[in-house]
C-alpha positions in Angstrom: 0.0 0.0 0.0 2.9 2.3 0.7 4.3 1.9 -2.8 1.0 2.9 -4.3 1.0 6.1 -2.2 4.6 6.9 -3.5 3.5 6.4 -7.1 0.5 8.5 -6.6 2.5 11.3 -4.9 5.1 11.2 -7.7 2.3 11.5 -10.3 0.6 14.3 -8.5 3.9 16.2 -8.1 4.9 15.6 -11.7 1.4 16.9 -12.8 1.8 20.0 -10.6 5.2 20.8 -12.0 4.5 20.3 -15.7 4.3 24.0 -16.5 7.1 25.2 -14.2 10.2 26.8 -15.9 13.5 26.3 -14.0 15.1 29.4 -12.7 18.4 30.5 -14.3 21.3 29.8 -12.0 22.4 33.1 -10.4 25.9 32.2 -9.6 27.3 31.4 -13.0 29.9 33.6 -14.6 29.2 35.2 -17.9 32.1 34.5 -20.2 32.7 36.9 -23.0 34.4 35.5 -26.1 38.1 36.4 -26.2 39.0 38.5 -29.2 42.6 37.5 -28.9 43.3 34.1 -30.6 46.4 33.3 -28.5 46.0 30.0 -26.5 45.5 30.5 -22.8 48.2 28.6 -20.9 46.9 25.9 -18.4 46.5 27.2 -14.9 46.6 24.0 -12.9 49.6 21.7 -12.6 48.8 18.2 -11.5 49.5 17.7 -7.8 52.4 15.4 -8.3 54.2 17.8 -10.6 53.4 20.7 -8.3 54.8 18.9 -5.2 57.9 17.9 -7.2 58.4 21.5 -8.2 58.0 22.8 -4.6 60.5 20.3 -3.3 62.9 20.9 -6.2 62.7 24.7 -5.6 63.2 24.6 -1.8 66.5 25.0 0.0 67.7 25.3 3.6 71.3 25.9 4.4 72.9 23.3 6.7 72.5 24.4 10.3 69.2 26.3 9.6 66.0 24.7 11.0 63.4 23.6 8.5 60.8 25.7 10.3 62.4 28.7 8.8 61.5 27.4 5.4 57.9 26.8 6.5 57.7 30.4 7.8 59.1 31.7 4.5 56.7 29.6 2.5 53.7 30.6 4.7 54.4 34.4 4.4 55.4 34.7 8.1 58.7 36.3 7.0 58.0 39.6 5.3 59.3 40.2 1.8 61.0 43.6 1.8 62.5 43.9 -1.7 62.5 42.1 -5.1 64.4 41.8 -8.3 62.8 41.0 -11.6 65.0 39.1 -14.0 62.4 38.9 -16.9 64.0 39.6 -20.2 67.6 39.3 -18.9 70.1 37.0 -20.7 71.6 34.3 -18.5 74.7 36.4 -18.0 72.8 39.6 -17.2 70.5 37.7 -14.8 73.4 36.2 -12.9 75.1 39.6 -12.6 71.8 41.3 -11.5 71.0 38.6 -9.0 74.4 38.6 -7.3 74.5 42.4 -7.1 70.9 42.4 -5.7 71.8 39.8 -3.0 74.8 41.8 -1.9 72.9 45.1 -1.9 69.9 43.9 0.0 71.7 42.2 2.9 71.2 44.2 6.0 73.6 44.3 9.0 72.2 43.0 12.2 69.1 41.1 10.8 67.9 38.6 8.3 65.8 39.8 5.4 63.2 38.3 3.1 63.3 39.1 -0.6 61.7 37.9 -3.8 63.5 36.9 -7.0 61.3 36.8 -10.1 62.7 34.6 -12.8 59.5 34.0 -14.9 57.6 30.9 -15.8 58.9 30.7 -19.3 55.5 31.2 -21.0 57.2 33.5 -23.5 60.0 31.1 -24.2 59.9 29.0 -27.4 59.6 25.8 -25.5 57.4 27.2 -22.7 60.1 26.4 -20.1 61.8 29.0 -18.0 65.5 29.3 -18.9 66.3 31.2 -15.7 64.5 29.0 -13.2 67.1 26.3 -12.9 69.9 28.9 -13.1 68.5 31.0 -10.3 68.0 27.8 -8.2 71.7 27.0 -8.6 72.9 30.5 -8.0 70.9 30.9 -4.8 72.3 27.6 -3.5 75.9 28.8 -4.3 75.4 32.2 -2.6 76.8 32.5 0.9 74.2 35.3 1.5 71.2 32.8 1.2 69.9 30.9 4.2 66.8 29.5 2.6 64.5 29.8 -0.4 61.2 28.4 -1.7 58.7 28.9 -4.4 56.6 32.0 -4.0 52.9 31.6 -3.3 50.5 31.8 -6.3 49.6 35.4 -5.4 53.3 36.4 -5.5 54.4 34.7 -8.7 54.0 31.0 -8.0 56.4 28.9 -10.0 57.8 32.1 -11.6 59.4 33.4 -8.4 61.1 32.4 -5.3 61.2 33.9 -1.8 64.6 34.1 -0.3 65.8 34.5 3.3 69.1 36.4 3.4 71.5 36.1 6.3 72.7 39.2 8.2 75.4 41.1 6.5 78.7 41.2 8.3 79.6 44.7 9.3 82.6 46.1 7.3 85.6 47.1 9.3 
């Protein structure tokens, strides 16, 4: 008897709704056609590649606690200056980066800075030429205590946040 009531209820409901027009969803974005025909680069990197990239672009100098890297990654260490290496040749980028690291070190305290090397979207093979170079140069620099990929709001895979050690006072 219960199944008959359900069938009757469904039929009554269906009959009552036959003339109803669904409302248009109010939370959908209206997308205007793009006049530019250039392809839009993909925004999302699969998790495994993203995690690989984060680990590959993270460094902590021996003797420095890993919590420092976590603080740098989470934005708990303020970024006070930046250098943008877009458009530089490899030779120019190295010179600019080394000069920037020396210039921005501060006596008496550590300092957070950002190095923007680009994502390589303008490169013929869509791969950043400077990314690996910057990674190596930062590891070689005695001024660097730690570095990691910048957050997505600060350049993502096209930039790194760097913690510089205190500058030694000149005598």
